[in-house]
C-alpha positions as CSV (number, residue, x, y, z in Angstrom):
1,M,-12.0,33.4,-13.6
2,R,-13.9,30.7,-15.4
3,A,-14.0,27.3,-13.9
4,A,-15.5,23.9,-14.8
5,L,-15.9,21.2,-12.2
6,L,-15.2,17.7,-13.5
7,F,-18.3,16.0,-12.3
8,M,-21.5,14.7,-13.9
9,A,-23.2,11.8,-12.1
10,F,-23.9,8.6,-14.1
11,A,-22.4,10.1,-17.2
12,L,-20.4,8.0,-19.8
13,W,-16.6,7.8,-19.6
14,G,-15.3,8.9,-23.0
15,A,-12.5,7.3,-25.0
16,V,-9.2,9.3,-25.4
17,M,-8.4,9.1,-29.1
18,A,-8.9,6.8,-32.0
19,S,-5.2,6.0,-32.3
20,G,-4.5,5.8,-28.5
21,P,-6.2,4.0,-25.6
22,A,-8.8,1.3,-25.9
23,R,-12.4,1.9,-24.8
24,A,-12.6,2.5,-21.0
25,Q,-14.1,-0.2,-18.9
26,D,-14.3,-1.1,-15.2
27,F,-11.0,-2.2,-13.7
28,S,-9.2,-2.4,-10.4
29,A,-7.2,0.8,-10.1
30,L,-4.6,1.9,-7.6
31,A,-6.3,5.3,-7.2
32,R,-9.6,6.9,-7.9
33,I,-10.3,10.5,-9.0
34,D,-12.2,12.8,-6.6
35,P,-14.4,14.9,-8.9
36,A,-15.5,17.2,-6.0
37,R,-11.9,18.3,-5.5
38,S,-10.8,18.4,-9.1
39,G,-11.4,21.0,-11.9
40,V,-10.1,23.2,-14.7
41,E,-9.8,26.9,-14.2
42,E,-9.0,29.7,-16.7
43,S,-7.5,32.9,-15.4
44,G,-6.6,35.5,-17.9
45,Q,-4.6,33.7,-20.6
46,G,-3.6,30.8,-18.4
47,V,-5.2,27.4,-17.5
48,R,-4.8,25.4,-14.3
49,L,-5.8,21.8,-14.0
50,K,-6.3,20.3,-10.6
51,L,-6.8,16.5,-10.1
52,T,-7.3,15.0,-6.6
53,I,-6.8,11.3,-6.4
54,S,-7.3,8.9,-3.5
55,Q,-3.5,8.2,-3.1
56,P,-0.2,9.2,-4.8
57,V,0.6,7.2,-7.9
58,P,3.3,7.6,-10.6
59,Y,2.4,10.1,-13.3
60,R,3.9,12.1,-16.2
61,V,2.8,15.1,-18.2
62,R,3.6,16.2,-21.7
63,L,2.3,18.4,-24.6
64,L,1.2,17.3,-28.1
65,A,0.6,19.4,-31.2
66,D,-1.9,19.3,-34.1
67,P,-4.2,20.0,-32.2
68,P,-2.5,21.3,-29.1
69,R,-3.1,19.0,-26.2
70,L,-2.1,18.5,-22.6
71,V,-1.6,14.8,-21.8
72,V,-1.5,13.5,-18.2
73,D,-0.7,9.7,-17.8
74,F,-1.2,8.0,-14.5
75,R,-0.4,4.6,-13.1
76,E,-3.9,3.1,-12.8
77,V,-6.3,5.9,-11.9
78,D,-10.0,5.3,-12.3
79,F,-11.4,8.4,-14.1
80,A,-15.0,7.0,-14.3
81,P,-16.4,9.5,-11.8
82,L,-15.5,12.4,-14.1
83,G,-18.2,11.5,-16.6
84,Q,-18.6,14.0,-19.4
85,P,-17.7,17.4,-17.9
86,D,-19.4,20.6,-19.1
87,L,-16.7,22.9,-20.6
88,S,-19.0,25.4,-22.2
89,S,-17.9,28.2,-19.9
90,L,-14.2,27.7,-20.9
91,E,-12.5,29.3,-23.9
92,Q,-9.0,27.6,-23.9
93,V,-10.0,24.0,-23.0
94,V,-12.3,22.7,-25.7
95,A,-12.4,19.0,-24.8
96,L,-11.5,16.7,-22.0
97,R,-11.2,12.9,-22.5
98,S,-9.9,9.9,-20.5
99,G,-9.3,6.3,-21.0
100,R,-6.8,3.4,-20.6
101,V,-3.5,3.3,-22.4
102,G,-0.7,0.8,-22.1
103,P,-0.5,-1.9,-19.5
104,G,-1.6,-0.6,-16.2
105,W,-1.8,3.1,-17.3
106,T,-4.6,5.6,-17.8
107,R,-4.6,8.9,-19.6
108,L,-6.4,12.2,-19.3
109,V,-6.2,14.6,-22.4
110,A,-7.2,18.2,-22.4
111,E,-7.5,19.6,-25.9
112,L,-6.6,23.3,-26.1
113,S,-7.8,26.0,-28.4
114,R,-4.3,27.3,-28.9
115,P,-0.7,26.3,-27.9
116,L,0.1,26.8,-24.2
117,G,3.3,25.8,-22.3
118,F,4.1,24.5,-18.8
119,G,4.2,27.1,-16.1
120,S,4.5,24.6,-13.2
121,V,3.8,20.9,-12.6
122,H,3.7,19.3,-9.2
123,M,2.0,16.7,-6.9
124,V,0.9,17.7,-3.4
125,T,0.9,14.9,-0.9
126,G,0.6,14.4,2.9
127,A,-3.1,15.1,3.2
128,A,-4.8,13.6,6.3
129,D,-6.9,11.3,4.2
130,G,-3.9,10.0,2.2
131,S,-5.0,11.7,-1.0
132,A,-2.8,13.5,-3.5
133,R,-3.3,16.4,-5.8
134,V,-1.7,16.9,-9.2
135,E,-1.6,20.5,-10.4
136,V,-0.6,21.6,-13.9
137,A,-0.4,25.3,-14.7
138,L,-0.3,26.3,-18.4
139,E,0.6,29.7,-19.7
140,P,1.1,31.5,-23.0
141,V,4.4,30.7,-24.8
142,S,5.8,31.4,-28.2
143,E,5.5,28.9,-31.1
144,A,9.2,28.0,-30.7
145,Q,8.8,27.4,-26.9
146,F,5.7,25.3,-27.5
147,A,7.5,23.2,-30.1
148,G,10.4,22.7,-27.8
149,Q,8.2,21.5,-25.0
150,V,6.4,19.1,-27.3
151,K,9.8,17.7,-28.5
152,R,11.0,17.2,-24.9
153,G,7.9,15.1,-24.2
154,E,8.5,12.7,-27.1
155,R,9.4,9.2,-26.2
156,P,10.3,6.3,-28.5
157,S,7.2,4.4,-29.5
158,D,5.3,6.0,-26.6
159,V,6.4,3.0,-24.5
160,F,4.9,2.6,-21.0
161,P,7.0,0.8,-18.3
162,N,5.7,-2.6,-17.2
163,P,4.2,-2.2,-13.7
164,S,5.5,-5.7,-12.8
165,A,9.1,-5.0,-13.9
166,S,11.5,-7.7,-12.5
167,A,13.5,-7.1,-9.4
168,P,16.9,-8.5,-8.5
169,P,17.2,-12.1,-7.4
170,K,16.4,-12.7,-3.8
171,K,19.4,-12.5,-1.4
172,R,19.6,-13.9,2.1
173,P,21.5,-11.6,4.5
174,E,24.6,-13.1,5.9
175,A,24.8,-13.6,9.7
176,G,27.2,-11.0,11.1
177,G,27.5,-9.3,7.7
178,P,27.1,-5.5,7.1
179,M,23.8,-3.7,7.7
180,V,21.9,-3.5,4.5
181,V,20.4,0.0,4.0
182,V,18.0,0.4,1.0
183,L,17.6,4.0,-0.2
184,D,14.6,4.8,-2.4
185,P,15.0,7.9,-4.5
186,G,11.3,8.8,-5.2
187,H,9.8,8.9,-8.7
188,G,11.8,8.5,-11.9
189,G,11.3,8.0,-15.6
190,V,7.7,8.8,-16.7
191,D,7.0,9.9,-13.1
192,P,9.0,13.1,-12.5
193,G,7.4,14.0,-9.2
194,A,7.2,17.6,-8.3
195,T,8.6,20.0,-11.0
196,R,9.7,23.6,-10.8
197,G,11.5,25.6,-13.4
198,G,12.5,22.5,-15.4
199,V,14.0,20.8,-12.2
200,T,12.3,17.6,-11.2
201,E,12.0,15.9,-7.8
202,A,13.1,12.6,-9.4
203,D,16.5,14.1,-10.5
204,L,17.1,15.9,-7.2
205,M,16.3,12.8,-5.1
206,L,18.6,10.6,-7.2
207,A,21.4,13.0,-6.6
208,F,20.6,13.1,-2.9
209,A,20.4,9.3,-2.6
210,R,23.9,9.1,-4.1
211,D,25.2,11.6,-1.5
212,V,23.5,9.6,1.3
213,R,25.0,6.4,0.0
214,E,28.5,8.0,0.0
215,S,28.1,9.2,3.6
216,L,26.9,5.8,4.8
217,L,29.8,4.0,3.0
218,R,32.3,6.4,4.4
219,S,31.0,6.3,8.0
220,G,30.4,2.6,8.7
221,D,30.1,-1.1,7.7
222,Y,27.1,-0.8,5.4
223,E,25.8,-2.3,2.2
224,V,23.8,0.4,0.5
225,V,21.2,-0.5,-2.3
226,L,19.3,2.1,-4.3
227,T,15.9,1.2,-5.8
228,R,17.0,3.0,-8.9
229,E,20.4,4.1,-10.2
230,D,19.2,6.3,-13.0
231,D,16.2,8.2,-14.3
232,S,14.1,5.2,-14.8
233,F,10.6,4.2,-13.7
234,V,10.3,1.7,-10.8
235,S,6.8,0.7,-9.7
236,L,5.9,1.0,-6.0
237,E,5.6,-2.7,-5.6
238,T,9.0,-3.4,-7.3
239,R,10.6,-0.9,-4.8
240,L,9.4,-3.1,-2.0
241,T,10.5,-6.3,-3.7
242,I,14.0,-4.8,-4.2
243,A,14.2,-4.1,-0.5
244,R,13.1,-7.6,0.4
245,R,15.4,-9.3,-2.0
246,A,18.4,-7.1,-1.0
247,G,17.9,-8.4,2.6
248,A,17.2,-4.9,3.8
249,H,17.6,-4.1,7.5
250,L,16.0,-0.7,7.0
251,F,14.4,1.3,4.2
252,I,14.5,5.1,3.7
253,S,12.5,6.7,0.9
254,L,13.6,10.1,-0.3
255,H,11.3,12.8,-1.5
256,A,10.8,16.6,-1.8
257,D,7.4,18.0,-0.9
258,A,5.4,20.9,-2.5
259,V,2.6,23.1,-1.4
260,E,0.0,24.9,-3.5
261,E,0.1,28.2,-1.7
262,G,2.3,30.0,0.7
263,I,5.9,29.2,1.8
264,A,6.9,26.0,3.6
265,R,10.3,25.0,4.8
266,G,12.1,22.2,6.5
267,A,12.4,18.4,6.5
268,Q,9.7,16.0,7.6
269,V,9.9,12.3,8.4
270,Y,6.9,10.1,7.9
271,T,6.0,6.6,9.1
272,L,3.0,4.5,8.1
273,S,-0.1,5.6,10.0
274,D,-1.8,3.1,12.3
275,E,-5.1,3.7,10.5
276,A,-3.6,2.8,7.2
277,S,-1.6,-0.3,8.4
278,S,-4.4,-2.9,8.5
279,E,-5.7,-2.0,5.0
280,A,-2.1,-1.9,3.8
281,L,-1.4,-5.4,5.0
282,A,-4.6,-6.7,3.4
283,K,-3.6,-5.2,0.1
284,L,-0.1,-6.6,0.4
285,A,-1.4,-10.1,1.1
286,Y,-3.6,-9.9,-2.0
287,R,-1.3,-8.1,-4.5
288,H,2.3,-9.0,-3.7
289,D,4.5,-12.1,-4.3
290,R,4.2,-14.1,-1.0
291,E,8.0,-14.7,-0.8
292,D,8.6,-11.0,-0.9
293,I,6.2,-10.0,1.9
294,L,7.7,-11.3,5.1
295,G,11.3,-12.3,5.8
296,G,12.0,-15.7,7.3
297,A,8.5,-17.0,6.7
298,D,7.1,-19.0,3.8
299,L,3.7,-17.6,3.0
300,S,3.3,-19.2,-0.4
301,G,0.9,-21.8,0.9
302,T,-1.3,-19.6,3.1
303,D,-4.5,-17.8,2.3
304,D,-4.9,-14.0,2.6
305,Q,-6.3,-14.0,6.1
306,V,-3.5,-16.2,7.5
307,A,-0.9,-14.2,5.7
308,Q,-2.4,-10.9,7.0
309,A,-2.4,-12.2,10.6
310,L,1.3,-13.2,10.4
311,M,2.1,-9.8,8.9
312,E,0.2,-8.0,11.6
313,I,2.3,-9.8,14.3
314,A,5.5,-8.7,12.4
315,R,4.2,-5.2,12.0
316,R,3.6,-4.8,15.8
317,E,7.1,-6.0,16.5
318,T,8.6,-3.6,13.9
319,A,6.5,-0.5,14.7
320,P,8.6,0.6,17.7
321,R,11.8,0.1,15.7
322,T,10.3,2.2,12.9
323,E,9.4,5.0,15.3
324,A,12.9,4.9,16.8
325,L,14.4,5.2,13.3
326,A,12.2,8.2,12.5
327,E,13.2,9.9,15.7
328,A,16.9,9.2,15.0
329,V,16.6,10.9,11.6
330,V,15.1,13.9,13.1
331,A,17.8,14.0,15.8
332,G,20.5,13.5,13.1
333,F,19.2,16.4,11.1
334,R,19.0,18.6,14.2
335,A,22.6,17.8,15.2
336,Q,23.8,18.7,11.7
337,G,21.9,22.0,11.6
338,V,19.5,20.8,8.9
339,R,16.3,22.8,9.1
340,L,13.2,20.8,10.2
341,H,9.6,21.6,9.5
342,R,7.6,22.7,12.5
343,H,5.8,19.4,12.2
344,A,8.9,17.3,11.8
345,R,7.2,14.0,12.4
346,G,4.2,12.7,10.5
347,Q,2.2,9.6,9.6
348,A,0.6,8.8,6.3
349,D,-0.5,6.0,4.0
350,F,2.6,5.8,1.7
351,S,2.8,2.6,-0.3
352,V,6.6,2.3,0.1
353,L,6.3,2.0,3.9
354,K,4.1,-1.1,3.9
355,L,6.6,-4.0,4.3
356,P,5.6,-5.2,7.8
357,D,9.0,-6.4,9.2
358,I,11.5,-3.8,7.8
359,P,11.7,-0.4,9.6
360,A,10.9,2.1,6.9
361,V,10.6,5.9,6.9
362,L,9.8,8.4,4.2
363,L,11.8,11.6,4.2
364,E,10.5,14.8,2.7
365,A,13.9,16.5,2.6
366,A,12.6,20.0,1.6
367,F,9.8,21.9,-0.2
368,L,10.5,22.1,-3.9
369,S,7.7,24.7,-4.2
370,T,9.8,27.2,-2.1
371,E,12.7,28.9,-3.9
372,S,15.1,28.9,-1.0
373,E,14.3,25.2,-0.4
374,L,14.9,24.4,-4.1
375,E,18.3,26.1,-3.9
376,K,19.2,23.9,-0.9
377,L,18.3,20.7,-2.8
378,Q,20.5,21.9,-5.7
379,S,23.5,22.6,-3.3
380,A,26.1,19.9,-3.0
381,A,27.1,21.3,0.4
382,W,23.6,21.1,1.8
383,R,23.0,17.6,0.4
384,K,26.3,16.5,2.1
385,Q,25.2,18.1,5.4
386,A,21.8,16.3,5.3
387,A,23.4,13.1,4.1
388,D,25.8,13.1,7.1
389,G,22.8,13.7,9.3
390,I,21.1,10.5,7.9
391,A,24.4,8.5,8.3
392,A,24.7,9.5,11.9
393,A,21.0,8.7,12.5
394,V,21.4,5.2,11.0
395,A,24.5,4.5,13.2
396,N,22.8,5.7,16.4
397,W,19.6,3.8,15.6
398,A,21.5,0.6,14.7
399,A,23.5,0.7,18.0
400,E,20.4,1.3,20.2
401,D,18.3,-1.2,18.2
402,A,21.0,-3.9,18.7
403,R,21.1,-3.1,22.4
404,L,17.3,-3.4,22.8
405,R,17.1,-6.6,20.8
406,A,19.8,-8.2,22.9
407,L,17.8,-7.3,26.0
408,I,14.7,-8.9,24.5
409,R,16.6,-12.1,23.7
410,Q,17.7,-12.3,27.3
C-alpha cells in the first residue's frame, strides 16, 4: 500500500484550476482540515481519500473527465494546512489542488492518471472532539461506467447554493394553538451525506421525515414543519432560522450514521454537549440574525456579550427539557421494538442543536454503512415503526413537560 500524508508545514496553498476557483486566501471558514489525520492511499488498483475536518459541514463529490478528476466541494473548509503534498510515491493520483469556488464554498481536486469510479462515499461523525471524516473510495470501472458517473455529477452552470438562502417569514406561535414540531431531514442537494451503493443519506432521511410527519399528524394536535421538502440544499444556519420562524416548540434532526470499519447497529439520540454549548452560543451571537436567536426577546440592539449572557440563561432553562426529550425518544423506540445502539444516548457539537431556547435532539436512526441497517432504512414498515416511536415520544414528552412547567409557574 502506498500512502501520501497531506501535510507540509508553511507550504503554499495552490489554486484549483484556471477556469475554476479564484486564488486561495485567508478567510473565516466553518471548518479546518486536520492534515495529521488526512491522506491519500493506494491499494492495488484502488484509491482511498480520507479528509478529517474540525466539524461536519455540507459537501458533495463528483467526477470529471479530460483529464479524469475527483472533485470534493465543501461548505467553507480551510485547506491551507495541506500545503503542497508530496505525491511522488503514488501512481494513480498525479496532482492534488485546493481553493475557493463559489460563494462560501471550497474545493479539493485530485487529478487521476486513469479513470476510476466511486466505490463508496460517506462522512463519519460523532467523534469526541466534534470532528468529521469524509472518505471517498475509488475503484476501477469501465469507460461506460466512468462516463455515466461523470454525467450524473453534472449540474447546470455548476451553481453553488447561497449559504444565506432566505427562510420563511417569521411566525408567532398562537397561544393555545397546536404544538409546532420541526423535523430536519439531514443533508440534501449538493450535500448527499453518507452514500452506499447509490443510496444517499439525504434521500433516506427525507423519506423518514415524511413518515414521522404522517405519524405525528395522525396521532395528535401538531403542526409539523420540515426544513426541506425535496432534495435541495439548506444551510445549517437556515435550518435554525426555519425552526425559529416556524415558532418551533421542539426540533428533531434526522440522520443516518456510518462507520469506517466493522459493523454497527441501532439508533442513537444526541444532545448538544456541555463543553460545546458556550462556544456555540458565542458563535450564534456573532453569526446569526439577532431576531432568530432567542424567542420572546429583542436582541437586535445588544452587543455580543449581552446576547450571549441572555442565551446562556435560556440554555440552562432549556437543557433539562432537551434531556427529557432525548430520553423520551429512546423510550419511544424501545416501546416500539426499534433497535437501539448500545450507547443510545450521546452528546456532540452538532450545529443544528444550538438554538438556546428550543429543545432539540439529533437522531442517528441507523448505520448506513451496515447492510442490514440500510435495508431497515429502505423498509417502509420499519420507518413507520420508528416514526410511531417518535410520535409517542413527542406526546409523552409534551404531557410531562406541560405538567412540570405548570408546577414551576405555581
